[in-house]
N, C-alpha and C positions, 0 to 999 in steps of 0.2 A: 504494500500500500504506500502510495506517495503522499508525503506530508506537504500540503500546500497552504496558501494564505487563508483559504476558507476554513480549514481545520484550526488554524491558529486563531482566527477570529471567534470561532465557536468556543475554544478553550478560554480565550481572553474574556468573553462575555460571561462564561460560566464562573470564572474566578472573580470577576467584578460583582456578579450577583451574590456569590457567597460572601464576598467582602462587605457589600452593603448590608447583608443580613447579620453578619458577625460583629461588625464594628460597634453598633449600639449596645449589643450584649456585653462585649468586652469593656466598653466605657462604663456601663452600669455596674459591672462587677468591680472594676477598679475604684470608682468614685462613690459608690453607695455607702451609707453608714453601716458600720459593722456591729453596733451595740444591739443587744437583745433585751435590754431592760426597759422599764417605763411602760408606755402604752403600746409597745410593739405587738404584744399578743392579743390586744383588743381588736374586735372587728371595726372596720371603718364605716362610719355612719354619717356621711356627708359633712365631715368636720365636726360633728357634735359628739360628745361623750355618750356612748350607749348606756341605757338604763336596763337593768335586768339581764336575763340570759338571752343569748342569740339562738338558742334551741327552743323556739316556741312552736306550738302546734298551729298549723294553718288549716282553715276549714276547706273541705273538699270542693266547695262551690268555686273557689278561686281556680282550681284545676279544671273543673268542668267548663268554666268560661274560657280558660286558656285553650282547651281542646276544641271547643266550638269555634273560637277565633281562628285557630290554625286550620281547621277543616275548611271553613269558608274562605279564608285567605288564600290557601293553596288552590282551591277551586277557582277563585277569581284569577289566579295566575294563568290558568289554562285559557282564559278569554283573550289574553294579549296576542298570542300567535294567531288565534282565529280572527281577531280584529285586523291584524296586519294582512292576513290572507284574504279577507273579505273583499277588499277593494279590487283585487285581481281575479276574483272568482267569477265564473259564468253561471247565471241562473240563480235560483232561490234555494239551492240545496244547502249551502253554508248558512244562510239565514235561518232555515228551519232547524239545522243542527244546533246553532247557537241558541235559538229560541227554546228548544227542548232542554238544553243544558241549564239555562236560566230558570226555566219552569220547574225542573227537578230541584234546583236550589231553593226556589221559593216555596215549593211544597214541603221540603225538608224543614225550612225555617218555620212554616206554619205548623207543622207537626210538632216541632220542639216547643213552640209557643203553647199549643193545646195540651201538651204533656206537663207544662209548668216548669220547664227547664230554666226559663228566663226569670222566674220569681226568685228573689233573693231571700232565703230563710234567715231568721234571726240566729238560730242555733240548730245544728244538726245533732240529733241524739244518736249515739252509737250503741 
């Protein structure tokens, strides 16, 4: 195999990328404070001194809302490629596909509403 300028440029850019990634890490290791005392072991709470334990129980409703948000957020991400393709498509096939997709999302949201998922309970009894 012949070593030419193309191979040299690939190696040079690879080393430059590694250097750009390693330089801030090395600088942080060299210049960061080394003391472990004081408030080092406390959790960071936006500059305020935390009160109580960091290990608190969080209600499951927070997680349910997070999962619902992720489900609908990811579904909406599927609409972006369809919207970009819609302008160059021929006929109403893509329109009906998008309509059915949004209709399924709307029916799912209505189903969740009827099941009471969006009601925020005061306290969940386990």
